[in-house]
C-alpha positions in Angstrom: 97.9 49.5 104.6 101.4 50.0 105.9 102.5 51.9 102.8 99.4 54.2 103.1 100.3 55.2 106.6 103.9 55.8 105.6 102.7 58.0 102.7 100.6 60.0 105.1 103.5 60.5 107.5 105.7 61.7 104.6 103.0 64.0 103.3 102.6 65.5 106.8 106.3 66.0 107.1 106.4 67.8 103.7 103.5 70.1 104.7 105.2 70.9 108.0 108.5 71.7 106.1 106.6 74.0 103.7 104.9 75.7 106.7 108.3 76.3 108.4 109.8 77.7 105.2 106.9 80.0 104.7 107.1 81.3 108.2 110.8 82.0 107.8 110.2 83.9 104.6 107.4 85.9 106.2 109.7 86.9 109.2 112.5 87.8 106.7 110.1 90.1 104.8 109.0 91.8 107.9 112.5 92.3 109.1 113.8 93.6 105.7 112.9 97.2 106.5 114.8 97.0 109.8 117.8 95.4 108.0 117.7 98.3 105.4 118.1 100.7 108.3 114.9 102.8 108.4 112.9 100.6 110.8 109.8 101.6 108.8 107.6 99.6 106.4 107.3 100.9 102.9 103.8 102.3 103.7 105.2 104.1 106.7 108.0 105.6 104.7 105.6 106.7 102.0 103.3 108.3 104.6 106.2 110.1 106.3 107.6 111.4 103.0 104.2 112.4 101.6 103.8 115.2 104.2 106.8 116.9 102.6 106.8 115.7 98.9 103.5 117.5 98.2 105.6 120.7 98.3 108.1 119.5 95.7 108.8 121.7 92.7 108.2 125.4 92.2 106.2 126.8 95.1 105.1 130.2 96.4 106.5 131.6 99.6 103.3 131.0 101.5 103.5 127.2 100.6 107.2 127.2 101.7 106.1 128.7 105.0 103.6 125.8 105.3 106.4 123.4 104.6 108.5 124.9 107.3 105.6 124.4 109.8 105.3 120.8 108.6 109.0 120.2 109.2 108.9 121.8 112.7 105.9 119.7 113.6 107.5 116.5 112.3 110.8 117.1 114.1 108.9 117.8 117.4 107.4 114.3 117.5 109.2 112.1 120.0 109.0 109.1 117.7 110.9 110.9 114.9 113.5 112.2 117.3 114.1 108.8 118.9 114.4 107.2 115.5 116.7 109.9 114.1 114.1 110.8 111.5 114.4 114.6 111.9 114.4 116.7 108.7 116.9 119.4 107.9 115.6 122.4 105.9 118.1 124.6 103.9 117.2 127.9 102.4 119.6 128.9 99.7 122.4 126.8 101.1 121.9 128.0 104.7 120.4 125.7 107.3 117.3 127.2 108.8 116.0 124.0 110.5 118.4 121.4 111.9 116.9 118.6 114.0 114.6 119.8 116.7 115.8 123.4 116.6 113.1 126.0 115.6 113.3 127.8 112.3 115.7 130.7 112.0 115.9 133.0 108.9 112.3 132.5 107.8 111.9 136.3 107.4 113.8 135.9 104.1 110.8 134.0 102.6 108.4 136.3 100.8 104.9 135.1 100.1 104.8 136.3 96.5 108.2 135.0 95.5 108.6 131.6 93.8 110.9 128.9 95.3 112.2 125.6 94.0 111.8 122.8 96.6 113.9 119.6 96.3 114.6 116.7 98.6 117.5 114.5 99.7 116.6 111.0 100.9 118.6 109.4 103.6 118.5 106.2 105.6 116.0 103.8 104.0 114.5 106.3 101.6 113.2 108.7 104.2 113.4 112.5 103.5 116.3 113.8 105.4 117.1 117.2 103.8 114.9 119.7 102.0 116.4 122.3 99.8 114.6 125.6 99.1 116.2 127.8 96.5 
């Protein structure tokens, strides 16, 4: 009987150790995004990037104008400004949106012309610079 009670105590200690190790791994996984620097989960990064990446590739001027409006709206959100997640937009090598500033030089975008849209990813895989050529 004494051996059975010792076995139950050892089994309980093992289960408790497994629980503590599992809890540590879970906390580490949740903190991994913060350690990487973005402060966002993978799903949040994907959602943030998807509002811009739908414009990737060769796009018409009207779609580029929509992209500019998306960037302005995203940069205006306090949560993005506070987390330094503002997006810079460059048109032909010239910065037309930088941080929270409004767009300048958008008159050079013609609705019927075709533009190539590419992205640079910054801290933690978040879109940081959009190039329109």
